[in-house]
C-alpha positions in Angstrom: 110.0 82.6 116.1 113.5 83.9 116.5 115.6 86.1 114.3 117.4 83.2 112.7 114.0 81.8 111.5 113.5 85.1 109.5 117.0 85.0 108.1 116.5 81.4 107.1 113.4 82.4 105.1 115.3 85.3 103.6 118.3 83.2 102.6 116.0 80.6 101.1 115.0 83.2 98.5 118.5 82.9 97.0 117.5 79.6 95.4 114.8 81.1 93.2 116.1 81.1 89.7 116.3 84.5 88.1 116.4 86.5 91.3 119.5 88.6 92.1 120.5 89.4 95.6 123.2 91.4 97.4 124.2 92.2 100.9 124.1 96.0 100.8 125.6 96.4 104.3 125.5 95.3 107.9 123.5 96.5 110.9 125.0 98.0 114.0 125.3 94.5 115.5 126.7 93.2 112.2 123.7 91.4 110.8 123.4 91.4 107.0 120.9 93.6 105.2 119.8 92.0 102.0 118.3 93.4 98.8 116.7 91.2 96.2 115.8 92.1 92.6 112.9 90.5 90.8 111.9 91.2 87.1 114.0 93.0 84.5 116.3 95.9 84.8 114.5 97.6 81.9 111.7 100.0 82.4 110.5 101.5 85.7 112.0 100.1 88.9 110.3 99.9 92.4 112.1 99.9 95.7 110.3 98.4 98.7 111.5 98.1 102.3 110.2 96.6 105.4 111.1 95.8 109.0 112.4 99.3 109.7 110.3 99.4 112.9 111.2 96.4 115.0 107.8 95.4 116.3 106.4 95.7 112.8 108.3 92.6 111.5 105.1 91.4 109.9 106.2 93.7 107.1 109.3 91.6 106.6 107.3 88.4 106.6 105.0 90.0 104.0 107.9 91.0 101.7 109.5 87.5 101.9 106.2 86.1 100.5 105.9 89.0 98.1 109.3 88.2 96.5 108.1 84.7 95.9 104.9 86.0 94.4 106.6 88.5 92.1 109.0 85.7 91.0 106.1 83.6 90.0 104.6 86.4 88.0 108.0 87.0 86.3 108.4 83.3 85.4 104.9 83.4 83.9 105.7 86.4 81.8 103.2 88.6 83.6 105.7 91.1 85.0 107.1 94.3 83.5 109.9 96.4 85.0 111.8 95.5 88.1 111.4 95.3 91.9 114.2 95.9 94.4 113.2 94.6 97.9 114.9 95.2 101.2 112.9 92.9 103.5 114.6 93.6 106.8 116.2 97.0 107.4 116.3 96.7 111.2 117.4 93.2 112.1 118.9 94.2 115.5 115.6 95.7 116.6 113.5 92.7 115.3 115.9 90.4 117.2 115.2 92.4 120.4 111.4 92.0 119.9 111.7 88.3 119.3 114.4 87.4 121.8 115.0 90.3 124.1 118.5 91.2 125.3 119.7 87.6 124.8 120.0 88.7 121.1 122.8 91.2 122.1 126.3 89.9 122.6 127.7 93.0 124.5 126.8 92.9 128.2 127.1 96.6 128.6 124.7 97.2 125.7 122.3 94.7 127.3 122.3 96.8 130.4 121.8 100.0 128.4 118.9 98.6 126.5 117.2 97.4 129.6 117.6 100.8 131.1 116.1 102.4 128.0 113.2 99.9 128.3 112.4 101.0 131.8 114.1 97.9 133.3 111.8 95.5 131.5 112.9 92.3 129.8 109.8 92.5 127.5 110.9 94.2 124.2 107.8 93.1 122.2 106.7 96.7 121.6 110.2 98.0 120.7 110.4 100.0 117.5 113.9 101.3 117.5 117.2 99.7 116.5 119.8 98.2 118.8 120.9 101.7 120.0 117.5 103.0 120.9 117.2 105.1 117.7 113.9 105.0 115.7 115.3 104.5 112.2 112.2 105.9 110.5 112.7 109.4 112.0 116.5 109.4 111.5 116.5 110.3 107.7 117.6 113.7 106.6 114.1 115.0 105.7 113.0 117.8 108.0 114.8 115.8 110.7 113.8 116.5 114.3 110.6 118.5 113.4 108.1 115.7 113.9 105.2 116.1 116.3 106.1 112.9 118.2 109.9 113.2 118.0 112.0 112.6 121.2 115.6 113.5 121.7 117.1 110.8 123.9 117.3 107.0 123.4 114.0 105.3 123.6 112.0 102.3 122.4 110.4 104.6 119.8 110.6 108.1 118.2 114.2 109.0 119.2 115.5 110.9 116.1 119.2 110.1 116.8 122.0 112.5 117.5 122.0 113.9 113.9 120.4 113.0 110.6 121.5 109.6 109.2 123.5 108.9 112.3 122.5 105.2 112.1 124.3 102.7 110.0 121.0 101.1 108.7 119.7 104.5 107.5 123.0 105.3 105.7 122.9 101.9 104.0 119.3 102.4 102.7 119.9 106.0 101.5 123.1 105.2 99.7 121.5 102.2 98.0 118.5 104.2 97.0 120.6 107.0 95.5 122.6 104.3 93.6 119.5 102.8 91.9 117.3 105.9 91.8 114.0 104.0 91.7 110.8 105.2 89.9 108.7 104.7 93.0 109.1 103.4 96.6 106.8 101.7 99.1 107.6 101.4 102.8 105.7 98.6 104.5 104.7 99.1 108.1 102.0 97.9 110.6 99.2 98.7 111.4 96.0 100.4 110.4 95.2 99.5 106.8 96.2 103.0 105.6 98.1 104.3 102.5 100.1 107.5 103.4 101.2 109.8 100.5 102.3 113.3 99.8 105.1 114.7 101.9 104.4 118.4 102.5 107.5 119.7 100.7 106.3 118.4 97.3 104.8 120.8 94.9 101.0 120.4 94.4 101.4 118.8 91.0 103.5 116.0 92.5 101.2 115.6 95.4 98.3 115.2 92.9 100.4 112.6 91.0 101.0 110.6 94.1 97.3 110.7 95.1 96.4 109.2 91.7 98.7 106.3 92.4 97.4 105.9 95.9 93.9 105.6 94.4 95.1 102.7 92.3 96.7 101.0 95.4 93.5 101.5 97.4 91.5 99.8 94.6 93.6 96.7 95.2 93.8 96.5 99.0 90.8 98.6 100.1 92.9 100.7 102.5 92.2 104.3 103.4 94.2 107.1 101.7 95.7 109.7 104.1 97.9 112.6 103.2 101.0 112.7 105.4 100.8 115.3 108.2 103.1 115.9 111.2 105.4 113.1 110.3 109.0 113.8 109.1 112.3 112.1 109.0 111.0 108.8 107.5 112.3 107.0 104.5 109.3 108.0 102.3 109.8 111.6 103.4 113.4 111.4 102.4 112.6 109.9 99.0 110.0 112.7 98.4 112.3 115.4 99.4 115.4 114.2 97.6 114.2 112.3 94.6 110.7 113.6 94.1 109.5 110.2 92.9 106.3 108.7 94.2 106.8 107.4 97.8 104.2 105.6 99.9 104.0 104.2 103.4 101.5 101.4 103.7 100.3 100.2 107.1 99.3 96.6 106.8 97.1 94.8 109.4 93.9 95.6 111.2 94.1 98.5 113.6 92.3 96.5 116.3 95.0 93.8 116.5 97.6 94.4 119.2 101.3 94.9 118.4 103.3 93.0 117.5 101.4 91.5 114.6 103.0 88.2 113.7 102.9 85.3 111.3 99.3 84.5 112.2 98.3 87.7 110.4 100.4 87.1 107.3 97.9 85.3 105.1 95.3 88.1 105.4 97.6 91.0 104.7 99.3 89.0 101.9 96.0 88.4 100.1 95.1 92.1 100.5 98.4 93.4 99.1 100.1 90.9 96.8 99.1 92.8 93.7 99.8 96.2 95.1 103.4 96.5 93.9 102.5 95.4 90.3 99.6 97.9 90.1 101.6 100.7 91.7 104.5 100.3 89.3 102.2 100.2 86.3 100.5 103.3 87.5 103.7 105.3 87.4 103.5 105.1 83.6 100.0 106.7 83.6 100.4 109.8 85.8 
C-alpha cells in the first residue's frame, strides 16, 4: 500500500449520492485534507477524525469504511443527525510510514527526516507529521505538560515550537470551531480502549462523558479509561474549549505490532461500525 492508494479510496467516496465533501486545507507538504458529511444537518452532529498519528493509519482505513456504512444507514432511513468525518489528518506522516523519504520532494527535508529517525530508512513506526511534530500533542490544551512530551523534533511526542504551530492542527481546530459539533471521536491504534474525561472538565461533565463511554463499550467491548497524564491532544482541546463529549478510541488488539494495517481492518470494523450511531444517540440521553 502507498499513500495514493489511500487517497484513491478517499476520493472514491465522492461518488456516493447524498454525501457532501470538502477540502478543508492542505498539509505541510500540500496534500489535501478532506472532510465528508453523512446524514442530515438537523439535530446533533458528530465529528470524527483519524490518521493523526502516522503509523496508526488503520484508523483512516476504518473511517473510509465507516463513511460507506453510515451512508448505507442513511439511505435506508436508519440514521438521525449528521456525521462529519476527517479520515486523514496527517497525510505526510502516513506517506512516510508507507513509502519512507521517497514520499518527500525536498532533498534537504529528506536528510532532516532521516537524521530525526536516527539515520534509518525505516519509518514504519513514525507517529509525527512531515516536520517531526506529533500532531496529537500540538493542540492548545495544557500544551507541553504531558508526561511523555519531548521538546525537539522526533518520530513521536514532540509538542512543536508553540501550540498549534502545525498546519494540520490549525486546519482541524478551525473547522471544529466552525461546525461546533455535539460530540467528537478521535480514532487511534491500538489497545481496545475508550479514553474519556479530560481533567479540566467539571465533575458533572466527566460523569456525562462516562455514561456515553458506557454505551460505546456495550457496542465494541472495549475498556473504559479516564484520561490521565495526556494533554495537548484533539480530544483534550475539544473538552477544554467546547466542553462537549470527546473520546479517543484505540482500535486493534494490543498484542499486534505497529503499524496495524489493512489485514486488521475487518475485525476492528465489525467491532466499531455501530459506535458512532450509538454514541450520537447517547448525547440526547445524558
